[in-house]
Backbone as a chain_set.jsonl record, in Angstrom:
{"seq": "MAPLEVICASFGRSGTDSLRTALNKLGYNTHHMRTMYMNLENCHSELFTEAYKHPERPTDWDLVYKDYNAACDWPTATFIEPLISKYPNAKILLIVRDPDSWYRSVKNTIFKHNNLVAADGDENKRKISEMINTTVLDGAFGNPELFNDEKLIKQKFVNHIEWVKKNVPEDNLLVMELGEGWDRLCQFLGKPVPNEPYPHTNTTADMTKVFDRLNNGDQISDIANTSVPSS", "coords": {"N": [[45.628, 127.372, 79.877], [47.283, 125.362, 80.695], [50.428, 124.956, 82.475], [49.854, 121.423, 83.15], [48.576, 120.431, 86.268], [47.637, 118.203, 87.539], [47.707, 114.825, 86.657], [46.168, 111.966, 85.519], [47.178, 108.708, 85.187], [45.829, 106.47, 84.401], [44.316, 103.959, 82.308], [41.411, 104.255, 80.15], [38.059, 103.371, 81.266], [38.583, 102.956, 83.898], [37.431, 104.294, 85.964], [37.762, 106.909, 85.164], [36.072, 108.946, 84.195], [34.459, 109.497, 86.378], [36.493, 110.44, 88.014], [37.257, 112.705, 86.53], [34.948, 114.281, 86.896], [35.076, 114.558, 89.668], [37.541, 115.932, 90.022], [36.924, 118.316, 88.718], [34.999, 119.297, 90.471], [36.659, 119.906, 92.529], [37.858, 122.142, 91.655], [39.462, 122.098, 89.41], [40.054, 122.176, 85.828], [39.359, 119.738, 83.683], [40.839, 117.65, 81.317], [39.646, 115.119, 79.127], [38.542, 112.221, 77.328], [35.844, 112.657, 76.893], [35.659, 115.479, 76.979], [36.979, 116.095, 74.662], [35.214, 115.174, 72.717], [33.193, 116.973, 73.232], [34.134, 119.25, 72.092], [34.82, 119.068, 69.275], [35.936, 120.4, 67.061], [38.154, 121.743, 67.976], [39.815, 120.036, 69.419], [42.273, 118.973, 69.01], [42.881, 116.374, 68.16], [44.382, 115.343, 66.082], [46.963, 116.046, 66.76], [47.587, 114.372, 68.891], [47.559, 111.957, 67.488], [49.716, 112.335, 65.712], [51.768, 112.639, 67.571], [51.915, 110.079, 68.582], [52.583, 108.562, 66.315], [54.992, 109.705, 65.584], [57.105, 109.873, 67.744], [59.61, 110.917, 67.981], [59.52, 113.509, 67.207], [58.994, 116.887, 68.355], [56.221, 117.693, 70.476], [53.662, 120.035, 70.941], [52.637, 120.241, 73.836], [51.574, 122.105, 75.577], [49.853, 123.515, 73.932], [48.046, 121.488, 73.231], [46.824, 121.01, 75.715], [45.84, 123.493, 76.431], [43.559, 124.668, 77.549], [43.232, 123.483, 79.975], [44.04, 122.3, 83.31], [44.296, 119.879, 84.413], [44.258, 116.355, 83.667], [42.916, 113.314, 82.377], [42.125, 109.876, 81.494], [42.126, 108.132, 78.279], [43.221, 110.073, 75.454], [45.351, 110.777, 77.081], [46.55, 108.938, 78.914], [48.047, 107.274, 77.28], [50.258, 108.788, 76.711], [51.76, 109.151, 78.972], [54.461, 109.003, 79.711], [56.0, 111.052, 78.163], [54.507, 113.201, 79.152], [54.879, 113.343, 81.953], [57.466, 114.02, 81.912], [57.384, 116.489, 80.64], [55.783, 117.952, 82.415], [56.933, 118.062, 85.231], [56.22, 118.767, 87.827], [53.634, 118.054, 88.183], [50.992, 116.431, 89.938], [50.556, 112.956, 90.115], [48.075, 110.632, 89.429], [46.824, 107.332, 89.871], [44.526, 105.036, 89.122], [43.589, 101.845, 89.991], [42.352, 98.649, 88.954], [40.803, 95.391, 88.8], [42.219, 93.365, 86.282], [40.645, 91.575, 84.725], [37.939, 92.42, 85.002], [38.249, 94.984, 84.029], [38.973, 94.527, 81.314], [36.623, 93.283, 80.361], [34.839, 95.398, 80.67], [35.847, 97.35, 78.886], [35.646, 95.92, 76.47], [32.898, 95.546, 76.229], [31.937, 98.072, 75.881], [33.414, 100.746, 74.817], [35.127, 99.566, 72.855], [33.395, 97.88, 71.488], [31.599, 99.598, 70.232], [33.073, 101.481, 68.914], [33.484, 102.405, 66.197], [31.156, 103.708, 65.523], [31.288, 106.433, 65.885], [32.619, 107.708, 63.757], [30.979, 107.191, 61.659], [29.298, 108.826, 60.082], [30.82, 110.304, 58.332], [31.806, 112.839, 58.957], [34.492, 115.149, 59.13], [35.898, 115.946, 61.469], [35.064, 114.01, 63.265], [36.119, 111.829, 61.981], [38.844, 112.305, 62.362], [39.121, 112.1, 65.171], [38.345, 109.501, 65.526], [40.367, 108.198, 64.118], [42.501, 108.886, 65.778], [41.82, 107.47, 68.14], [41.853, 104.822, 67.183], [44.511, 104.612, 66.615], [46.099, 105.4, 68.856], [45.143, 104.26, 71.247], [45.803, 101.619, 73.347], [47.981, 100.79, 71.79], [47.007, 100.698, 69.154], [45.043, 98.747, 69.2], [42.279, 99.146, 69.205], [41.702, 99.664, 66.603], [42.132, 97.263, 65.464], [40.635, 94.461, 65.523], [41.425, 91.762, 65.77], [43.774, 91.937, 67.239], [42.82, 93.205, 69.598], [41.097, 91.243, 70.563], [42.792, 89.373, 71.555], [42.846, 88.491, 74.472], [44.578, 87.9, 76.629], [46.941, 89.246, 75.911], [46.094, 91.963, 75.815], [45.236, 92.426, 78.437], [47.674, 92.099, 79.669], [49.042, 94.332, 78.701], [47.646, 96.284, 80.087], [48.302, 95.667, 82.779], [51.098, 95.941, 82.636], [51.336, 98.658, 82.083], [50.384, 99.856, 84.44], [52.339, 98.931, 86.233], [54.593, 100.163, 85.143], [54.081, 102.865, 85.655], [54.046, 102.884, 88.478], [56.691, 102.227, 88.954], [58.17, 104.302, 87.801], [57.291, 106.825, 88.576], [57.983, 109.052, 91.174], [57.424, 108.088, 94.578], [56.412, 109.998, 96.378], [55.068, 111.657, 94.743], [52.977, 110.381, 93.651], [49.746, 109.018, 93.701], [48.165, 106.1, 94.317], [45.127, 104.696, 93.688], [42.253, 102.748, 94.521], [39.65, 101.536, 92.395], [36.692, 103.359, 92.692], [37.237, 104.451, 95.18], [36.882, 106.977, 96.573], [36.731, 110.277, 98.239], [38.681, 110.94, 100.307], [41.608, 110.292, 100.483], [42.364, 111.281, 98.014], [41.765, 114.055, 98.165], [43.418, 114.773, 100.296], [45.933, 114.269, 99.158], [45.971, 116.148, 97.109], [45.744, 118.45, 98.497], [43.254, 119.615, 99.038], [40.04, 120.599, 100.376], [37.638, 118.209, 101.584], [34.777, 117.628, 99.708], [31.35, 118.181, 100.622], [29.644, 116.029, 99.773], [28.709, 112.995, 98.037], [31.294, 111.015, 96.474], [31.684, 111.215, 92.948], [29.989, 109.001, 90.646], [30.098, 107.966, 87.67], [29.447, 107.252, 84.147], [29.144, 104.451, 83.928], [28.998, 101.0, 82.763], [26.331, 100.608, 82.044], [25.558, 103.28, 81.649], [27.17, 103.897, 79.43], [26.094, 102.189, 77.531], [23.638, 103.41, 77.112], [24.537, 105.75, 75.887], [25.587, 104.742, 73.443], [23.286, 103.68, 72.357], [21.926, 106.038, 71.817], [23.63, 107.111, 69.866], [23.237, 105.221, 67.849], [20.669, 105.88, 67.247], [20.954, 108.209, 65.924], [21.746, 110.55, 67.247], [23.993, 113.304, 67.86], [27.453, 112.986, 68.634], [28.775, 115.058, 69.967], [26.673, 116.405, 71.202], [25.778, 114.426, 72.933], [28.027, 114.095, 74.565], [28.005, 116.468, 75.941], [25.934, 116.082, 77.602], [24.952, 115.212, 80.819], [24.899, 112.049, 81.858], [22.877, 110.28, 83.995], [24.025, 108.12, 86.55], [23.449, 104.625, 86.764]], "CA": [[45.611, 127.037, 81.305], [48.461, 124.548, 81.001], [50.811, 123.551, 82.62], [49.023, 120.497, 83.899], [48.884, 120.28, 87.687], [47.235, 116.845, 87.923], [47.611, 113.908, 85.527], [45.822, 110.581, 85.853], [47.861, 107.812, 84.249], [45.046, 105.249, 84.21], [43.585, 103.713, 81.077], [39.969, 104.405, 80.195], [37.283, 102.343, 81.963], [39.163, 102.778, 85.238], [36.879, 105.351, 86.808], [38.335, 108.195, 84.776], [35.059, 110.004, 84.081], [34.144, 109.87, 87.761], [37.605, 111.272, 88.472], [37.111, 114.0, 85.859], [33.898, 115.011, 87.597], [35.584, 114.882, 91.004], [38.557, 116.982, 89.913], [36.24, 119.575, 88.398], [34.376, 119.78, 91.71], [37.744, 120.424, 93.371], [38.321, 123.406, 91.094], [40.285, 121.92, 88.216], [39.403, 122.013, 84.529], [39.981, 118.443, 83.422], [40.797, 117.073, 79.974], [39.163, 113.738, 79.122], [37.989, 111.923, 76.011], [34.535, 113.306, 76.809], [35.816, 116.897, 76.65], [37.357, 116.166, 73.252], [33.973, 115.062, 71.952], [32.417, 118.191, 73.452], [34.736, 120.338, 71.325], [35.476, 118.307, 68.216], [36.669, 121.243, 66.116], [39.386, 122.277, 68.572], [40.305, 119.095, 70.436], [43.66, 118.621, 68.663], [43.053, 114.921, 68.078], [45.442, 115.024, 65.128], [48.262, 116.201, 67.423], [47.818, 113.122, 69.612], [47.898, 110.937, 66.494], [51.077, 112.596, 65.242], [52.696, 112.374, 68.678], [52.074, 108.628, 68.686], [53.269, 108.055, 65.125], [56.329, 110.287, 65.47], [57.542, 110.291, 69.085], [60.89, 111.615, 67.893], [59.261, 114.915, 66.927], [58.435, 117.598, 69.52], [54.779, 117.94, 70.514], [53.314, 121.222, 71.72], [51.667, 119.788, 74.832], [50.877, 123.272, 76.124], [48.74, 123.79, 73.019], [47.07, 120.399, 73.363], [46.112, 121.133, 76.992], [45.863, 124.922, 76.754], [42.375, 125.053, 78.321], [43.099, 122.543, 81.087], [45.152, 122.148, 84.255], [44.278, 118.481, 84.845], [43.953, 115.484, 82.531], [42.773, 111.888, 82.667], [41.548, 109.044, 80.443], [42.776, 108.187, 76.981], [44.55, 109.621, 75.063], [46.402, 111.207, 78.016], [47.253, 107.803, 79.514], [49.009, 106.746, 76.316], [51.428, 109.662, 76.637], [52.144, 109.488, 80.34], [55.916, 109.193, 79.824], [56.393, 112.423, 77.81], [53.798, 114.212, 79.939], [55.512, 113.55, 83.261], [58.716, 114.724, 81.625], [57.029, 117.875, 80.322], [55.189, 118.595, 83.594], [57.506, 117.302, 86.353], [55.607, 119.142, 89.104], [52.249, 117.592, 88.229], [50.639, 115.301, 90.784], [50.16, 111.832, 89.273], [47.08, 109.728, 90.002], [46.729, 106.035, 89.206], [43.411, 104.224, 89.615], [43.801, 100.454, 89.596], [41.22, 97.736, 89.082], [41.077, 94.029, 88.368], [42.36, 93.317, 84.822], [39.55, 90.85, 84.083], [36.753, 93.276, 84.93], [38.592, 96.097, 83.14], [38.889, 94.074, 79.924], [35.21, 93.094, 80.029], [34.212, 96.709, 80.56], [36.275, 97.959, 77.624], [35.118, 95.132, 75.35], [31.446, 95.696, 76.131], [31.542, 99.475, 75.71], [34.05, 101.567, 73.791], [35.607, 98.771, 71.726], [32.242, 97.318, 70.777], [30.872, 100.609, 69.462], [34.021, 102.541, 68.578], [33.388, 102.956, 64.848], [29.938, 104.496, 65.349], [31.58, 107.865, 65.952], [33.035, 108.229, 62.453], [30.144, 106.573, 60.639], [28.586, 109.748, 59.196], [31.734, 110.949, 57.411], [32.27, 114.144, 59.422], [35.95, 115.14, 59.163], [36.386, 116.0, 62.848], [34.83, 112.691, 63.847], [37.098, 110.923, 61.379], [40.141, 112.54, 63.002], [39.16, 111.565, 66.532], [38.296, 108.046, 65.391], [41.727, 107.788, 63.76], [43.313, 109.0, 66.987], [41.493, 106.353, 69.027], [42.314, 103.572, 66.581], [45.97, 104.629, 66.554], [46.813, 105.633, 70.114], [44.631, 103.497, 72.384], [46.294, 100.24, 73.444], [48.888, 100.525, 70.664], [46.268, 100.422, 67.934], [44.166, 97.577, 69.328], [40.896, 99.477, 68.886], [41.564, 99.595, 65.154], [42.544, 95.926, 65.041], [39.871, 93.526, 66.356], [42.186, 90.542, 66.062], [44.685, 92.271, 68.33], [42.085, 93.442, 70.836], [40.498, 89.997, 71.04], [43.814, 88.604, 72.27], [42.565, 88.964, 75.829], [45.776, 87.794, 77.47], [47.864, 90.316, 75.524], [45.56, 93.278, 76.185], [45.295, 92.536, 79.899], [49.077, 92.28, 80.046], [49.329, 95.746, 78.454], [47.034, 97.006, 81.206], [49.132, 95.424, 83.964], [52.428, 96.522, 82.404], [51.216, 100.115, 82.188], [50.292, 100.172, 85.868], [53.645, 98.692, 86.845], [55.524, 101.194, 84.666], [53.801, 104.1, 86.395], [54.506, 102.706, 89.857], [58.154, 102.16, 88.971], [58.834, 105.481, 87.258], [56.86, 108.068, 89.222], [58.401, 109.059, 92.583], [56.334, 107.734, 95.49], [55.803, 111.166, 97.009], [54.318, 112.402, 93.733], [52.038, 109.427, 93.06], [48.674, 108.455, 94.522], [47.541, 104.915, 93.737], [43.78, 104.578, 94.238], [41.407, 101.661, 94.062], [38.442, 101.973, 91.714], [35.582, 103.664, 93.581], [37.738, 104.687, 96.534], [36.258, 108.126, 97.242], [37.378, 111.581, 98.327], [39.591, 111.291, 101.401], [43.039, 110.309, 100.144], [42.528, 112.163, 96.861], [41.796, 115.443, 98.619], [44.631, 114.942, 101.094], [47.061, 114.29, 98.228], [45.933, 117.377, 96.318], [45.649, 119.6, 99.381], [41.933, 120.209, 98.855], [39.044, 120.161, 101.355], [36.732, 117.158, 101.125], [33.435, 118.15, 99.449], [30.26, 117.641, 101.431], [28.77, 115.294, 98.861], [29.33, 111.718, 97.679], [32.208, 110.976, 95.334], [30.9, 110.921, 91.735], [29.991, 107.653, 90.071], [29.554, 108.236, 86.344], [29.974, 106.531, 82.987], [29.132, 103.008, 84.113], [28.69, 100.256, 81.541], [24.941, 100.92, 81.7], [25.563, 104.63, 81.081], [27.772, 103.84, 78.103], [25.125, 101.546, 76.646], [22.677, 104.459, 76.746], [25.21, 106.633, 74.933], [25.681, 104.109, 72.134], [21.92, 103.611, 71.844], [21.631, 107.353, 71.244], [24.377, 107.203, 68.614], [22.539, 104.393, 66.87], [19.43, 106.572, 66.893], [21.272, 109.391, 65.142], [22.167, 111.716, 68.024], [25.368, 113.732, 67.628], [28.331, 112.652, 69.753], [29.071, 116.269, 70.741], [25.508, 116.665, 72.052], [25.763, 113.408, 73.985], [29.133, 114.372, 75.483], [27.627, 117.608, 76.769], [24.831, 115.666, 78.459], [25.328, 114.436, 81.998], [24.074, 110.848, 81.931], [22.847, 109.807, 85.368], [24.541, 106.78, 86.778], [22.423, 103.682, 87.199]], "C": [[46.755, 126.117, 81.69], [49.53, 125.46, 81.618], [49.828, 122.72, 83.442], [49.517, 120.377, 85.335], [48.59, 118.871, 88.184], [47.109, 116.012, 86.655], [47.235, 112.534, 86.059], [46.399, 109.679, 84.772], [47.016, 106.612, 83.847], [44.403, 105.179, 82.831], [42.103, 104.023, 81.274], [39.286, 103.18, 80.777], [37.939, 101.962, 83.284], [38.653, 103.864, 86.178], [37.327, 106.741, 86.417], [37.29, 109.288, 84.611], [34.569, 110.43, 85.459], [35.239, 110.767, 88.321], [37.55, 112.647, 87.825], [36.085, 114.862, 86.582], [34.373, 115.449, 88.972], [36.603, 116.015, 90.949], [37.926, 118.33, 89.577], [35.554, 120.158, 89.627], [35.417, 120.363, 92.662], [38.375, 121.688, 92.79], [39.216, 123.304, 89.879], [39.416, 121.961, 86.955], [40.09, 120.834, 83.849], [39.743, 117.949, 82.003], [40.46, 115.596, 80.07], [38.675, 113.469, 77.709], [36.626, 112.597, 75.828], [34.679, 114.774, 76.411], [36.271, 117.072, 75.206], [36.123, 116.067, 72.367], [33.095, 116.303, 72.103], [32.906, 119.341, 72.577], [35.521, 119.755, 70.153], [36.347, 119.171, 67.31], [38.024, 121.688, 66.657], [40.0, 121.341, 69.607], [41.717, 118.59, 70.147], [43.892, 117.111, 68.599], [44.192, 114.543, 67.139], [46.828, 115.177, 65.75], [48.6, 114.971, 68.259], [48.245, 112.018, 68.636], [49.333, 111.1, 66.013], [52.107, 112.311, 66.333], [52.946, 110.88, 68.838], [52.89, 108.08, 67.515], [54.72, 108.513, 65.055], [56.813, 110.784, 66.832], [58.867, 111.04, 69.077], [60.711, 113.112, 67.633], [58.693, 115.606, 68.169], [56.929, 117.796, 69.372], [54.511, 119.144, 71.4], [52.227, 120.849, 72.731], [50.93, 120.958, 75.475], [49.711, 123.686, 75.232], [47.649, 122.745, 73.172], [46.199, 120.597, 74.602], [45.907, 122.591, 77.399], [44.673, 125.366, 77.603], [42.217, 124.25, 79.608], [44.295, 122.619, 82.033], [45.15, 120.77, 84.912], [43.883, 117.632, 83.639], [43.844, 114.044, 82.994], [42.17, 111.195, 81.452], [42.498, 108.964, 79.25], [42.372, 109.479, 76.284], [45.672, 110.003, 76.036], [47.223, 110.029, 78.525], [48.299, 107.208, 78.578], [50.329, 107.505, 76.361], [51.965, 110.027, 78.014], [53.648, 109.732, 80.455], [56.347, 110.59, 79.377], [55.705, 113.485, 78.654], [54.428, 114.419, 81.313], [56.888, 114.183, 83.099], [58.454, 116.204, 81.366], [56.554, 118.625, 81.557], [55.672, 117.889, 84.868], [56.889, 117.636, 87.706], [54.162, 118.68, 89.228], [52.101, 116.44, 89.218], [50.09, 114.188, 89.892], [49.206, 110.923, 90.044], [47.055, 108.436, 89.192], [45.605, 105.246, 89.861], [43.605, 102.805, 89.094], [42.515, 99.659, 89.791], [41.638, 96.368, 88.565], [41.159, 93.959, 86.842], [41.21, 92.612, 84.113], [38.317, 91.735, 83.932], [37.01, 94.478, 84.028], [38.431, 95.677, 81.683], [37.434, 93.89, 79.503], [34.52, 94.433, 79.815], [34.571, 97.383, 79.242], [35.637, 97.241, 76.437], [33.632, 95.381, 75.143], [30.993, 97.128, 75.897], [32.296, 100.107, 74.541], [34.605, 100.76, 72.621], [34.443, 98.308, 70.86], [31.616, 98.323, 69.826], [31.775, 101.697, 68.899], [33.752, 103.194, 67.23], [32.091, 103.707, 64.576], [30.24, 105.978, 65.214], [31.882, 108.439, 64.579], [32.105, 107.809, 61.319], [29.514, 107.564, 59.671], [29.51, 110.558, 58.295], [32.21, 112.326, 57.808], [33.782, 114.114, 59.631], [36.5, 115.163, 60.581], [36.181, 114.668, 63.559], [35.813, 111.671, 63.272], [38.45, 111.062, 62.062], [40.2, 111.932, 64.4], [39.073, 110.043, 66.507], [39.666, 107.496, 65.012], [42.644, 107.838, 64.976], [43.081, 107.813, 67.913], [42.069, 105.054, 68.476], [43.832, 103.471, 66.506], [46.61, 104.589, 67.932], [46.367, 104.756, 71.273], [45.125, 102.057, 72.314], [47.128, 99.852, 72.227], [48.145, 100.067, 69.413], [45.27, 99.294, 68.024], [42.715, 97.891, 68.995], [40.648, 99.453, 67.382], [41.895, 98.231, 64.593], [41.837, 94.89, 65.913], [40.627, 92.249, 66.7], [43.142, 90.773, 67.224], [43.922, 92.448, 69.633], [41.518, 92.147, 71.406], [41.515, 89.023, 71.618], [43.769, 89.07, 73.729], [43.804, 88.948, 76.717], [46.741, 88.941, 77.183], [47.374, 91.677, 76.01], [45.58, 93.46, 77.699], [46.733, 92.71, 80.376], [49.528, 93.709, 79.779], [48.821, 96.598, 79.609], [47.901, 96.887, 82.459], [50.503, 96.08, 83.804], [52.406, 98.04, 82.55], [51.175, 100.541, 83.652], [51.652, 100.019, 86.538], [54.672, 99.731, 86.402], [55.335, 102.479, 85.462], [54.323, 103.991, 87.824], [56.031, 102.755, 89.952], [58.802, 103.501, 88.654], [58.387, 106.812, 87.843], [57.296, 108.025, 90.682], [57.218, 108.863, 93.527], [55.644, 108.954, 96.084], [55.01, 112.019, 96.026], [53.246, 111.551, 93.073], [51.012, 108.984, 94.089], [48.048, 107.297, 93.76], [46.214, 104.687, 94.449], [43.111, 103.318, 93.706], [40.169, 102.245, 93.383], [37.313, 102.183, 92.721], [35.984, 104.056, 94.983], [37.091, 105.872, 97.239], [37.188, 109.315, 97.404], [38.636, 111.644, 99.193], [41.052, 111.372, 100.984], [43.317, 111.212, 98.944], [42.664, 113.612, 97.306], [43.04, 115.724, 99.465], [45.851, 115.092, 100.188], [47.139, 115.613, 97.468], [45.863, 118.634, 97.18], [44.342, 120.349, 99.247], [40.994, 119.75, 99.966], [38.11, 119.118, 100.753], [35.343, 117.752, 100.901], [32.385, 117.456, 100.31], [29.214, 116.994, 100.528], [29.463, 113.993, 98.49], [30.292, 111.871, 96.505], [31.409, 110.589, 94.085], [31.032, 109.465, 91.288], [29.306, 107.751, 88.715], [30.115, 107.266, 85.32], [30.115, 105.034, 83.229], [28.873, 102.315, 82.781], [27.262, 100.526, 81.095], [24.823, 102.31, 81.087], [26.082, 104.612, 79.651], [26.833, 103.184, 77.098], [24.071, 102.547, 76.191], [23.267, 105.409, 75.715], [25.214, 106.01, 73.54], [24.3, 103.88, 71.527], [21.532, 104.93, 71.193], [22.379, 107.561, 69.932], [23.692, 106.4, 67.512], [21.257, 105.044, 66.386], [19.679, 107.899, 66.192], [21.658, 110.62, 65.917], [23.635, 112.028, 67.747], [26.225, 113.456, 68.863], [28.649, 113.878, 70.597], [27.915, 116.626, 71.663], [25.464, 115.684, 73.216], [26.838, 113.705, 75.02], [28.813, 115.523, 76.416], [26.492, 117.29, 77.725], [25.371, 114.868, 79.629], [24.384, 113.256, 82.114], [24.051, 110.353, 83.357], [23.354, 108.383, 85.481], [23.434, 105.867, 87.262], [22.859, 102.96, 88.455]], "O": [[47.164, 126.076, 82.85], [49.542, 126.651, 81.309], [49.092, 123.227, 84.289], [50.715, 120.24, 85.586], [49.214, 118.399, 89.134], [46.479, 116.439, 85.688], [47.902, 112.0, 86.946], [46.134, 109.868, 83.584], [47.453, 105.809, 83.023], [44.0, 106.193, 82.262], [41.602, 104.052, 82.398], [39.851, 102.086, 80.786], [37.867, 100.817, 83.73], [39.368, 104.298, 87.081], [37.283, 107.66, 87.235], [37.588, 110.456, 84.864], [34.295, 111.61, 85.679], [34.954, 111.74, 89.019], [37.773, 113.654, 88.497], [36.331, 116.039, 86.847], [34.109, 116.573, 89.398], [36.533, 116.954, 91.743], [38.348, 119.364, 90.095], [35.53, 121.375, 89.806], [35.099, 121.208, 93.498], [39.314, 122.238, 93.365], [39.684, 124.322, 89.367], [38.197, 121.8, 87.02], [41.262, 120.919, 83.482], [38.605, 117.843, 81.546], [40.923, 114.901, 80.974], [38.418, 114.413, 76.962], [36.298, 113.053, 74.732], [33.905, 115.266, 75.59], [35.977, 118.095, 74.588], [36.001, 116.794, 71.381], [32.336, 116.641, 71.194], [32.171, 120.301, 72.347], [36.736, 119.929, 70.058], [37.391, 118.716, 66.841], [38.938, 121.977, 65.884], [40.633, 121.794, 70.56], [42.291, 117.859, 70.954], [44.971, 116.628, 68.944], [44.885, 113.55, 67.362], [47.772, 114.513, 65.321], [49.761, 114.569, 68.333], [49.164, 111.248, 68.914], [50.077, 110.124, 65.916], [53.191, 111.802, 66.05], [54.049, 110.461, 69.187], [53.774, 107.242, 67.699], [55.578, 107.8, 64.533], [56.919, 111.991, 67.046], [59.21, 111.717, 70.046], [61.646, 113.892, 67.817], [57.985, 114.975, 68.953], [56.43, 118.036, 68.273], [55.075, 119.256, 72.489], [51.045, 121.11, 72.508], [49.776, 120.813, 75.876], [48.69, 124.159, 75.73], [46.465, 123.078, 73.236], [44.987, 120.381, 74.557], [45.811, 122.891, 78.589], [44.78, 126.363, 78.316], [41.177, 124.328, 80.261], [45.408, 122.954, 81.626], [45.906, 120.521, 85.851], [43.254, 118.126, 82.703], [44.575, 113.603, 83.881], [41.754, 111.85, 80.497], [43.53, 109.633, 79.212], [41.257, 109.951, 76.506], [46.819, 109.6, 75.842], [48.451, 110.102, 78.568], [49.322, 106.696, 79.032], [51.388, 106.941, 76.085], [52.557, 111.091, 78.195], [54.068, 110.592, 81.23], [57.015, 111.276, 80.151], [56.262, 114.565, 78.855], [54.506, 115.551, 81.79], [57.412, 114.802, 84.025], [59.209, 117.066, 81.816], [56.879, 119.798, 81.735], [54.892, 117.19, 85.514], [57.025, 116.853, 88.646], [53.531, 118.889, 90.265], [52.976, 115.581, 89.322], [49.26, 114.439, 89.019], [49.495, 110.501, 91.164], [47.242, 108.451, 87.976], [45.717, 104.836, 91.017], [43.767, 102.595, 87.892], [41.704, 99.955, 90.669], [42.703, 96.216, 87.965], [40.255, 94.447, 86.164], [40.835, 93.01, 83.01], [37.719, 91.793, 82.858], [36.103, 94.944, 83.339], [37.815, 96.397, 80.898], [37.052, 94.297, 78.406], [33.717, 94.589, 78.895], [33.701, 97.925, 78.56], [35.147, 97.883, 75.508], [33.16, 95.423, 74.007], [29.8, 97.381, 75.731], [31.855, 100.009, 73.395], [34.557, 101.234, 71.487], [34.518, 98.349, 69.632], [31.154, 97.959, 68.745], [31.284, 102.733, 68.45], [33.787, 104.42, 67.127], [31.937, 104.29, 63.502], [29.533, 106.7, 64.511], [31.447, 109.547, 64.265], [32.407, 108.043, 60.149], [29.217, 107.191, 58.536], [29.035, 111.422, 57.558], [32.964, 112.942, 57.054], [34.307, 113.177, 60.233], [37.474, 114.467, 60.871], [37.017, 114.246, 64.357], [36.277, 110.772, 63.973], [39.128, 110.066, 62.315], [41.201, 111.322, 64.775], [39.654, 109.37, 67.358], [40.083, 106.455, 65.519], [43.464, 106.943, 65.181], [44.035, 107.217, 68.413], [42.694, 104.282, 69.204], [44.38, 102.379, 66.353], [47.556, 103.834, 68.157], [47.146, 104.527, 72.198], [44.887, 101.361, 71.326], [47.008, 98.746, 71.701], [48.594, 99.167, 68.704], [44.694, 98.912, 67.005], [41.983, 97.007, 68.548], [39.519, 99.247, 66.937], [41.936, 98.053, 63.375], [42.38, 94.479, 66.938], [40.482, 91.717, 67.8], [43.3, 89.911, 68.089], [44.323, 91.907, 70.663], [41.469, 91.982, 72.625], [41.142, 87.961, 72.118], [44.549, 89.923, 74.152], [44.042, 89.89, 77.472], [47.293, 89.538, 78.108], [48.153, 92.458, 76.557], [45.909, 94.541, 78.187], [46.983, 93.389, 81.372], [50.318, 94.254, 80.55], [49.499, 97.525, 80.05], [48.196, 97.884, 83.116], [51.008, 96.703, 84.738], [53.347, 98.634, 83.077], [51.861, 101.484, 84.048], [52.066, 100.876, 87.318], [55.526, 100.136, 87.191], [56.305, 103.105, 85.89], [54.973, 104.912, 88.32], [56.584, 103.267, 90.926], [59.871, 103.809, 89.181], [59.045, 107.829, 87.625], [57.005, 107.047, 91.371], [56.139, 109.41, 93.3], [54.428, 108.948, 96.276], [54.357, 112.986, 96.42], [52.671, 111.944, 92.057], [51.362, 108.62, 95.211], [47.471, 107.486, 92.689], [46.178, 104.507, 95.666], [43.372, 102.884, 92.584], [39.699, 103.32, 93.754], [37.01, 101.29, 93.512], [35.159, 104.004, 95.895], [36.776, 105.765, 98.424], [38.266, 109.375, 96.813], [39.579, 112.349, 98.834], [41.671, 112.427, 101.122], [44.376, 111.834, 98.862], [43.577, 114.315, 96.873], [43.64, 116.793, 99.357], [46.704, 115.947, 100.428], [48.226, 116.133, 97.214], [45.915, 119.75, 96.663], [44.313, 121.577, 99.331], [41.129, 118.629, 100.457], [37.828, 119.143, 99.555], [34.78, 118.333, 101.828], [32.53, 116.288, 100.672], [28.044, 117.379, 100.534], [30.684, 113.891, 98.614], [30.123, 112.745, 95.655], [30.543, 109.718, 94.16], [32.044, 108.805, 91.524], [28.084, 107.635, 88.618], [31.097, 106.564, 85.561], [31.086, 104.417, 82.792], [28.565, 102.971, 81.785], [27.002, 100.658, 79.9], [24.083, 102.506, 80.124], [25.501, 105.239, 78.764], [26.788, 103.587, 75.936], [23.658, 102.54, 75.032], [22.582, 105.825, 74.781], [24.881, 106.679, 72.562], [24.158, 103.885, 70.304], [20.887, 104.946, 70.144], [21.827, 108.125, 68.987], [23.585, 106.859, 66.375], [20.807, 104.801, 65.266], [18.738, 108.635, 65.897], [21.884, 111.667, 65.309], [24.422, 111.133, 67.438], [25.784, 113.663, 69.993], [28.782, 113.766, 71.816], [28.135, 117.096, 72.779], [25.152, 116.061, 74.345], [26.594, 113.583, 76.22], [29.289, 115.559, 77.551], [26.125, 118.116, 78.561], [26.165, 113.945, 79.442], [23.206, 113.426, 82.43], [25.106, 110.028, 83.901], [23.128, 107.555, 84.599], [22.587, 106.266, 88.062], [22.122, 102.122, 88.973]]}, "num_chains": 1, "name": "protein.A"}
């Protein structure tokens, strides 16, 4: 399905799962960390890892995103520079939020429980866990000492946002506030506004439920395929 038509440059815990749901309602098929967990055997996590470790080597991005025409969340956000070069006609979205609340959200959810995914020794889970620990925040998820440097991690967040604003042409970039809604998004993408509220998914409470299920032995692929209602 590639080439990508829409790319969200925002880090995870910036409303990216709500955006994934919204884009799908607008007719896109959207890549997200959740979709990788839904299809562990064919999610190409090792290609993301190799692309991060060896940026000098070519990456087959059309293969990575072959079933998608939109993408958001990590690991996509890590590779925004090569992706906007590969797909120059893609519309770029950037959801911004307060760095303090973003850091708390990440710390209390995906960082806190990250290693649960690979705990049972499954090879596909090991690969995606390696990808996360390598590519997200320059390896901070695999290095608690690095992640716990709150000032440094928040500065990475701010620097990423500023890089996107500086390097993506204004007429090809939509900067949205967290929880903004349909109107400007649909106008930017040339889509009619759906007659339903903008999605609100994957809150901290939702994520806590997910990790409780992992602790109870549920499979991550089964959880990813489950729509967890927002609290």
